[in-house]
C-alpha positions in Angstrom: -6.8 2.0 -40.7 -6.7 1.6 -36.9 -9.8 0.0 -35.5 -10.0 1.8 -32.1 -13.3 1.0 -30.4 -13.2 3.5 -27.6 -16.5 4.0 -25.8 -17.3 6.9 -23.5 -17.6 5.8 -19.8 -21.0 5.2 -18.3 -22.0 7.6 -15.6 -23.3 6.1 -12.3 -25.0 8.6 -9.9 -24.1 8.0 -6.3 -26.6 8.8 -3.6 -26.2 9.8 0.1 -26.3 6.7 2.3 -25.6 8.4 5.7 -23.9 11.4 7.2 -21.9 11.8 10.3 -24.3 13.0 13.0 -23.8 16.5 14.4 -23.3 14.9 17.9 -20.2 13.1 16.8 -18.6 16.0 14.9 -15.9 18.0 16.6 -15.8 21.6 15.3 -12.5 22.4 17.0 -9.1 23.3 15.8 -6.7 20.4 15.2 -3.0 20.0 14.3 -4.0 17.9 11.3 -6.2 20.7 9.9 -3.5 23.3 10.6 -1.1 21.3 8.4 -3.5 20.1 5.7 -6.4 22.6 5.6 -4.8 25.8 6.9 -7.2 28.3 8.4 -10.0 25.8 8.6 -11.8 24.2 11.5 -12.5 20.6 10.3 -15.2 18.9 12.3 -14.5 15.5 10.7 -12.6 14.1 7.7 -13.8 10.6 6.9 -11.6 7.9 5.4 -10.9 4.1 5.4 -14.2 2.4 4.8 -14.0 -1.3 5.5 -16.9 -3.8 6.0 -17.1 -6.6 8.4 -19.0 -9.8 7.6 -22.0 -8.6 9.5 -22.4 -5.6 7.2 -21.1 -2.9 9.5 -18.8 -0.4 7.9 -15.8 1.1 9.8 -14.5 4.5 9.1 -11.7 6.7 10.4 -11.9 10.4 11.3 -8.4 11.5 10.7 -8.1 14.9 12.5 -9.7 13.7 15.7 -8.0 10.3 15.8 -11.1 8.2 15.8 -12.4 4.9 14.5 -16.2 4.8 14.1 -18.7 2.1 13.1 -21.8 2.6 11.0 -24.2 -0.4 11.6 -26.3 -2.0 8.9 -29.2 0.1 10.3 -27.1 3.3 9.8 -26.5 3.9 13.4 -23.1 5.7 14.2 -20.9 4.5 17.1 -17.5 5.6 18.3 -15.3 2.5 18.5 -11.8 3.7 19.4 -9.4 6.6 19.6 -5.9 5.9 18.4 -4.1 8.9 19.7 -2.8 9.6 16.2 -4.2 10.3 12.7 -5.8 7.1 11.5 -6.4 6.7 7.8 -6.9 3.3 6.0 -8.5 0.3 7.5 -8.2 -3.4 6.5 -10.0 -6.1 8.3 -8.2 -9.3 9.3 -9.8 -12.7 9.0 -9.8 -12.8 12.9 -12.1 -9.7 12.8 -9.5 -7.2 14.1 -9.2 -3.8 12.4 -5.7 -3.1 11.0 -5.2 0.7 10.8 -2.6 2.8 9.0 -2.0 5.7 11.3 0.0 8.6 10.1 1.5 9.3 13.5 1.7 6.0 15.2 2.3 3.5 12.4 0.5 0.2 11.9 -2.1 -0.4 14.6 -4.6 -3.1 15.4 -8.0 -2.3 16.9 -10.4 -4.7 18.6 -13.8 -3.6 17.4 -15.5 -5.2 20.4 -13.5 -3.4 23.1 -11.9 -0.5 21.3 -8.5 -1.5 22.6 -5.6 -0.4 20.4 -2.2 -2.0 20.1 0.8 -1.3 17.8 1.7 -3.9 15.2 4.6 -2.0 13.7 5.7 1.5 14.9 8.9 1.9 12.9 11.3 0.1 10.5 14.7 -0.8 11.9 14.3 2.0 14.5 13.6 4.6 11.7 10.2 6.3 12.0 7.8 5.9 9.1 7.1 9.0 7.0 3.3 8.7 7.7 1.3 5.6 6.9 -1.8 6.0 4.7 -3.5 2.9 3.4 -3.3 -0.9 3.5 -4.7 -4.2 2.1 -4.3 -7.9 2.8 -3.6 -10.5 0.2 -5.2 -14.0 0.2 -2.4 -15.4 2.4 -2.7 -12.7 5.0 0.3 -10.7 4.0 -0.2 -6.9 4.4 0.7 -4.3 1.9 0.8 -0.7 3.0 1.8 2.8 1.9 4.1 5.2 3.7 3.2 8.6 2.2 4.2 11.3 4.6 4.5 14.7 2.9 6.2 13.2 -0.2 5.3 14.6 -3.6 6.9 15.6 -6.9 9.3 17.8 -5.0 10.3 14.8 -2.8 9.6 11.4 -4.5 10.5 9.4 -1.4 7.2 7.7 -0.5 7.4 4.0 0.2 5.4 0.8 -0.2 5.9 -2.1 2.2 4.8 -5.7 2.6 4.5 -7.2 6.1 4.8 -11.0 5.7 2.9 -13.3 8.0 6.2 -14.4 9.6 6.9 -10.8 10.6 9.4 -10.0 7.9 9.1 -6.5 6.3 9.9 -6.0 2.6 10.4 -2.6 1.0 8.9 -2.9 -2.4 8.9 0.8 -3.7 11.0 3.6 -2.3 10.5 6.4 -4.9 6.8 7.2 -5.1 5.7 10.9 -5.0 2.9 10.4 -2.5 1.8 6.7 -2.4 -1.7 6.6 -1.0 -4.4 4.0 -1.8 -3.2 0.4 -2.4 -4.9 -2.7 -3.9 -4.2 -6.1 -5.4 -5.9 -7.4 -8.4 -8.4 -10.2 -7.9 -5.8 -12.9 -8.4 -3.0 -11.3 -6.4 -0.7 -11.0 -9.4 -0.5 -7.2 -9.7 -0.1 -4.4 -7.1 -1.8 -1.0 -7.7 -0.7 2.1 -5.9 -2.5 5.5 -6.1 0.3 8.1 -6.3 -1.7 11.1 -5.4 0.6 14.0 -6.0 1.8 12.4 -9.2 -1.8 12.1 -10.2 -1.4 8.6 -11.4 -2.1 4.9 -10.5 1.0 2.8 -10.7 0.9 -1.0 -11.5 3.6 -3.5 -10.8 3.7 -7.3 -11.4 4.4 -9.3 -8.3 6.9 -12.1 -9.1 7.1 -15.6 -7.8 9.9 -14.7 -5.4 7.8 -11.9 -3.9 9.6 -9.0 -5.6 8.0 -6.4 -7.8 9.1 -5.5 -11.3 8.5 -3.1 -14.1 6.3 -0.7 -12.2 4.6 1.6 -14.6 1.9 4.3 -14.8 -1.4 2.3 -15.3 -3.5 5.5 -15.6 -2.8 9.2 -15.2 -5.3 11.9 -14.1 -5.5 15.6 -13.4 -6.8 17.9 -10.7 -5.6 19.8 -7.7 -5.3 16.5 -5.8 -5.2 13.0 -7.2 -6.2 9.3 -6.9 -6.8 8.1 -3.4 -8.4 4.9 -2.1 -9.1 1.9 -4.3 -11.1 -1.3 -4.6 -11.3 -4.2 -7.0 -14.5 -5.9 -8.3 -15.2 -9.6 -9.1 -14.5 -8.9 -12.8 -11.0 -7.5 -11.9 -11.9 -3.9 -12.6 -10.2 -1.3 -10.4 -12.2 1.4 -8.8 -10.2 4.6 -7.9 -11.5 7.4 -5.7 -10.2 10.8 -6.8 -9.7 13.4 -4.0 -10.5 16.5 -6.1 -12.7 15.6 -9.0 -15.9 14.6 -7.1 -16.0 11.0 -8.4 -14.6 7.5 -8.6 -13.3 6.0 -11.8 -13.8 2.4 -12.8 -11.1 0.9 -15.0 -10.7 -2.4 -16.9 -7.5 -4.4 -17.1 -6.2 -2.2 -19.9 -6.6 1.0 -17.8 -9.6 2.2 -19.8 -12.3 4.1 -17.8 -15.5 2.2 -18.2 -17.7 3.9 -15.6 -17.6 7.1 -13.6 -19.3 7.3 -10.2 -20.4 10.9 -9.5 -20.8 12.4 -6.1 -24.0 14.4 -5.4 -22.3 16.3 -2.5 -18.6 17.4 -2.3 -15.5 16.9 -4.5 -13.2 15.2 -2.0 -13.9 11.5 -2.7 -11.2 9.8 -0.7 -11.9 6.1 -0.5 -14.2 3.3 -1.7 -15.2 -0.2 -0.5 -17.7 -2.9 -1.6 -20.3 -4.2 0.7 -19.6 -8.0 1.1 -21.4 -10.3 -1.4 -22.9 -7.2 -3.0 -22.5 -4.8 -6.0 -23.1 -1.8 -3.7 -20.1 0.5 -3.5 -19.7 3.0 -0.7 -17.6 6.1 -1.0 -16.3 8.6 1.6 -16.9 12.2 0.8 -14.5 13.6 3.4 -15.2 17.2 2.7 -18.8 16.9 4.0 -18.5 13.9 6.3 -20.8 11.9 4.1 -20.9 8.2 3.1 -22.2 7.8 -0.4 -23.3 4.6 -2.1 -23.8 3.4 -5.7 -25.0 0.3 -7.4 -22.2 -1.1 -9.6 -22.0 -3.5 -12.5 -20.4 -6.3 -10.5 -19.9 -7.2 -6.8 -16.6 -6.6 -5.1 -13.8 -9.1 -5.2 -13.6 -11.3 -2.1 -11.2 -10.0 0.5 -9.0 -11.8 3.0 -11.5 -11.4 5.8 -14.3 -12.9 3.6 -12.4 -16.1 2.5 
């Protein structure tokens, strides 16, 4: 007889940490909303949480092209305007914010001055489809997703690696909507949230830098799919789901061990751990709210924290 010891996941109730102030919201029509939320006026759509070592969390407001900072005392400040549609943020060891911008490509923002410069605007003169999310490995190489409008009808989304010497590697070219991206704690496996395929893909990174045997690590359901991701110190993967109102925590076998439930909206788009802490923050983009939850383990150390 099979001895299958499946346990139901533990439920963790998130709480509201802070909400974008009305003074910062922009209740005006935007081209982003016309394409992605037809008929709606979207005053903000939060994404890309990333903590600096001082405990400030940086967020993007996609439709209005903004990067904002929430201080440790929960004060909101506008940092920069990219002139595009910024999404994911990864913080470099030098303190700069690297931003995946759907319109402008890979950008770098100085959080002290708000200046914006382009790291990579195209590949071999070909425009990107629309960058979405990014993460650094321990050596400072950058992995990022090029999602665009790809999906099951057009599985042409891409995943790249930008090496520290400036070389650009195309790792995956057939993903139906690559979105969130993360590396396991030891940098041996790459995880990609394939939103419109409603799955998380996992691929071993080989010694020569190539990727092999990419497979579906976990599949989901819903009108949207998995989005931003984070990894904890025990090598569990946390996956935000953009239509189910929660984030899923999975062990190395892909089993869901915990579910973090939102008390507000259903559009949970991204997650990040506060440095040296077991507190997870989640963006509820639908309501412009930042949530938080106490997790079983602290987050894995990131490139900026090493």
